[in-house]
N, C-alpha and C positions, 0 to 999 in steps of 0.2 A: 618256328617255335611251337605253334599250335599242333602241327602234324606229328612232331616227335612226342609231345606230351600225350596226345590222343592215342598214339600207337601203344604207349606204355599202359595207359588206362584200359584200352581194349584187350591187351594181353591178360590183365588182371581179371577183367570181366569174363573172359573165356574160361577161367578156372572156377567160376562160381557154380556150384551144383544147381541144376534146375529144380531139384526137389526141396530146396531150402526156402522158407517163407518167413515173413514177419521179422521180429527182432533177431531170430536165429540167423536169418540171411545176412543181416547187417553185422552180426558178430563174426560170421565167416568172412565177410568183406574186410572187416577190421583186421582179422588174422592175416589175410592175404596182403593188405596194405602194410602191415608191420614188417613183412618180409622184404619189402622193397630195399634196393640198395640206396645208399646216400645220394648217388648220382641221379637215380630215377626220382627220388623225392624232390631234389632241387629242380629238375626239369618241370615236374608237375606244379611245384610251387611258383615257378616263374610264370607259367601260364595263368595260374589263378591270380597272382599279384598283378598281372597285366590288366585283368578285368577290373581290379580295384583302382589301379592308377588311372584308368579311363574315366573314373568318376570325377576326377579333378579337371579333366579336359572338357567334360560336358556339364559341369557344375551340378552333379547328382549328389543327393544326400544319402540315398540308400541303394543297395543292390540286393536282389533276390534271385535265388536259383535253387534247383532241386525240388524233389517232391512232385506229387501228382499235379498240383496247381500250376506249376511253372510251365508245364507242357514242353519240357526240354529246352526252353529259352532262358536267356539271362535278361532280367528286368532291372530297370533303373528308375528311381524317382527323381524327377527334375522339376524344381520349383513347385513341388506338391503333386505333380502328375506322374503316375507310375505306368511305364510302358515297356514292352519287350524290345530289345535291341536286335533287329533282324540282320544286322551286319556281322554279328558274332556267331560262332559255330553253335549248332544245336547238339544236345546230349540226350541219350536215353536215360531211364531211371538209374540203372546200375552204374552208368558212367558218372553221373553226378553223385551217386552214393560214394563211389571211389574217390572222386575229386574232393568232396567235402571231408571225408574221413582222412584224406592224406594231409590235411592241414592241422589235424588234431593230434595232441599227444595221447599216448596210450591211456593215461589216467583220465583224460577228458572223454575218450571214447567209452570207457567203462561207465563213467558217470552218465553219459548220454543213453547208453543201453539200459541202465537201471532206472533212470528218471524220465526217459523219453524227451528230455529237454536239457539244454546246456547253454548257460550264459558265459561268455568269455570275452576277453579283449584280444586284439590281433594287431601286430605292428609290422610294418615294412619300411625299408629304407630305400630311397631313390635319390640319386644325385646329392648324397650326404644330407638329405632331409628326411626326417622321421614322419611317417603317417600312421595314425592310430585309428582303430575301428572298434566300435562296440558291436558284438556279434551275438546272435541267438540261433542255435541249430535245434531242430525238433523233428518229430515224426509227422508225416502227412500221408495217410493211407499206406502205412508200412514203409514208405520211402523217406529218405532224409532230406530235409529242406533247410535252407540257410538264409538269414537276413543279416546284412552288415550295414551299419550306419557310420559314415565318416565323421570323425571327431575333428572339430575345427583346430587347425594348427596354431591359430592365434586367438586370443580372447577379444571379444567385442569391447570396444571402449565403454567405460562406465557411463560417460555422458550420453551415449547413444540410447540408453534406457529412458532418458528424459523424466527422471523422477523429480517430484517436488522436493525442495530443500528439507522439509520436515520429514519426508520419507527417508532421505539420506541419513538423517540422524539415527533412525531406527536400525538401518542396515550397517552402520559403521560401529565397530568396536570402540572407536575413539570416543563416541558420544553415549553409547548404550552398551553396558557390559554384560547384560543377561537378557533372557527372553527367547521365545520361539518365533521364528520367521518361516513361513511356508511359501513355497513357489509351486503353484498348481497349474494343471492343464492336461489336456489329453496327450496321448503318445504323439511325439513329433512336434510338440508346440514350443520347443526350445527351453524347457525348464532347466536342463543341465547347463545349457549355455549361459542362462541368466545367473545361476548359482556360481558358475565359474567367474563371471564378470564381477559379481559382488565380492567374492573371495579375493580376486585379483586387486580390487580397490583396497581392501583391508591389508593385503600383503604389502602394498606400497605406501601405506599410510600410518601403520602403527606396529610397534614391536610386540609380537605375540606368538602363540603356538596354536596351530590348527591341525585337527585330525579329520581326515576324510574317510568315511566308510561307504564304499560303493560297490555295486554289482552290475557291470564291472567298473573299474576306474576308467574314466574317459580322458579328459584333458589332464596332463601331468604338469602341475605347477612347479616352478622353480622358486625355491625359498629366496625371499628378499628381506624385508623387515620381519616377516613371519617365518618361523620354521614350520614347514608343511609336511605332514605325514600322509601317505596314501596307503590305505588298507583295503585290499580287494576281497570281497566275500568269496569264500571257496579257495582262495589262494593264500591270503595273509591272515584271515580270520574266518571262523566257521559260519557266523551269521551276523545280521545287522544288530541283533540284541546283544550278542556277546561282544562285538566290536564297540558298541556304545558303552556297555558296562566297563569293559577294559580301559576305555579311553579316560575314565575318571582317575585311573591310577597313572596316567601319563602327563598330568599337569597341563591340560588344554585350556585355552581361552575360547576357542571356537570349535564346535563339533558339527560336522556336516554328515547327516545321515541320508544316504542316497534316496531312500524311499520309505515312507511309513506304510508298509505293505501288509502288516498283520497286527492283531491286538497286542501281542507281546512287545513288538517294536514301538507301538504307540505309547503304551504305558511306560516303557523304559525311557523314551524320549521326554515324556512329561516329568518323570522323576529326575532325570539329569538336568533338565532346564530348571526345575524347582530348586536344585542344589546351587544355582547361581551361575550357570554357564550360558553362553550364547549358542543356540542351536538352530541350524538351518536344515530344512528337509523339503521333500516334495510329496505331492499327492496327485492321483489321477482324477481330478475334479475340474469342472469348468467354471466354477464361481466361488467367491469367498464364502458365501453363506453355505453352499453345498459342502465346502471343505470342513467347516465347523460341524455340520450335521453328520458328515461321514466319520469323522474322528469319534464322535460320541456314539454313533450307531455301530461302530466296529467292535465295541467292547460289550461284554455281557450286561444285560439289564441291571443286575445288582450292582454293577460298577459305574453305571452311567452318571448318577448324581455326583459321585466323587470326581469322575473325569471331567464333567461339565464345570465344576467349581475350580478344579486345578487348571484346566485349559483357560478359563477366564482370567486366572491369576497370571499365567506365564505367557500367554499369547501376546505378541507385539505387533505383528504385521502379516497380512496375507496378500500375496500378489498372484492373481489368476490371469493367465495369458493365452493367446492364440496367435498362430501365424496365418495371416489371411492373404489371398491373392491380391496383388497390387495392380494398378493400371499399367505399370511398365512391365507386366508379365513376370514379376518376381513375387516375393512375399514380404509382408511388413508386419511388425509386431503390434498387436493391440492388447491392452491389459486393463484390469481393474485392480484397485488397491484399497484394502481395508486396514485401517489402523485401530488398535485396541484402545480406544478412548474410554473414559469412565462409562459413557452411555452404552457403548458396545459391550464392555465387560458385564454390565448389569443385564443386558439383553441375553447374553450367553448364560449367565447364572440363573436367570428366571425362565429359561427355556423359551425365550421369545425371539428366536433368531430371525423370524420373519420380518421383524422391525429393522434389521440391520441394513437392508438394501436402501431404504429411505434415508437412513442416517448417512450412508455413503454418498448418496446423490446430493445431499445438502451440505456436504463438508469439503467442498473443493478447496476452500481456503486453507484447510489443514493437510491437504495432499491426497485426499481420498477421491476416488471416482469409480463409477460403474462401467461395466463393459460397454453399455449402450452410449454413455457419454464419450468414451474414447473412440468408439466407432464413428460417432457423429463428428468428432474432431478430425479424424482421418478423411472422412467423406468431404468435409468442408475444405480441407487442405488439398483436395483433389488427388489424394493418394490411392483411394479405393473407390469403386463404383457403388451406386446405391444398392444394386442387387447383392453385392458382396456384403455390404453393411447389414442388410436385412438377413441374409443367410446365416451370418455368424453371430447375430444377436442372441443372447440368452432370453431376453424379454422383447420380442418383436413389437408388441403393442406399445411398450414404453419407448422404443426407438422411433416408432411412428409419431408419437406425441412430441418427442424432442425435435423431430424434423418437420413438425406441423403437417404431417401427411394424413390423408383420410384413412382411418383404420380399415384393414381388409381381413381381419381375423388373425388369431395367433398361428 
């Protein structure tokens, strides 16, 4: 299979003019790719899909190829570690340019050429099973690179999140009909998986309507007690902001905004929540306090007091999480949880967010905990090593105190 596909790719590469450079070269490649026969497209797609299907055999979360950085190899991330697979064929730059462009639609190629980046979803079927991937293709020193992340075929059981019963009430539409819930963490920390688990819990628990606005849509939920709409940015709606505003006319109970990535989306999310809806979203921050500061800091100074007060009124819960290496060579979820108690709301309004960490550390009976407290729990349960606990702590000195260790500096 590899030989036939590579032969087709090499024939295309031979027709690329040596004098073409940069995005113009990629546009010429796109033109050559668009002239492939349907049979040639299928052969190349089957080879590409085989690289993706291998992810499930080796338990890989991500695949990377193309661009200068890949050095012609195909890379996989397995349990947090990314390495090249030396058992797969190597490709030169133009060969990966052709390979990646071959899986894109014409409209997607044009968007990539104009914006130098493209987020999209990709689906393959194998043995009557659907596999979905979140993809990002981009330019790397004039070459096209690609990352794809496998989307879980099943949702993690809600009980596996091990939330306090009080936190469950904030996350369930059955108990709380409005408010903003944030799931935060760095890229690859499992934010989307946690949101899918929370939505799945609501889907089987209460009769309602949920609208998901994402870029791209990852896990596709099957409506049970909830009717669930999936709106992908760039395909079903033009932007997060427009999708959020439009959702108000669609009679939703829950609105999931894939990411609060710009001031317009943040302000729209706050307004929608203020209108009495339950809104879930994500941020790329590593702690609950940082999440609050980020939202306020993202808007212009003249708007910050108004946003601070509105955020204090609508915020219900912040879950900040990390996936850390476990002793059994896999990864385990660690998290901190902040609930918007009256004291927390007052701290936000008075611009005293520095006080919130202490409130969280002293409110375990209400369901709150800090990242350091949860890392201590995992360490005492012998799920992670001491070195891992220290490496992933936001406040290393505080973790040393919790573990009664001699401080060695931050």
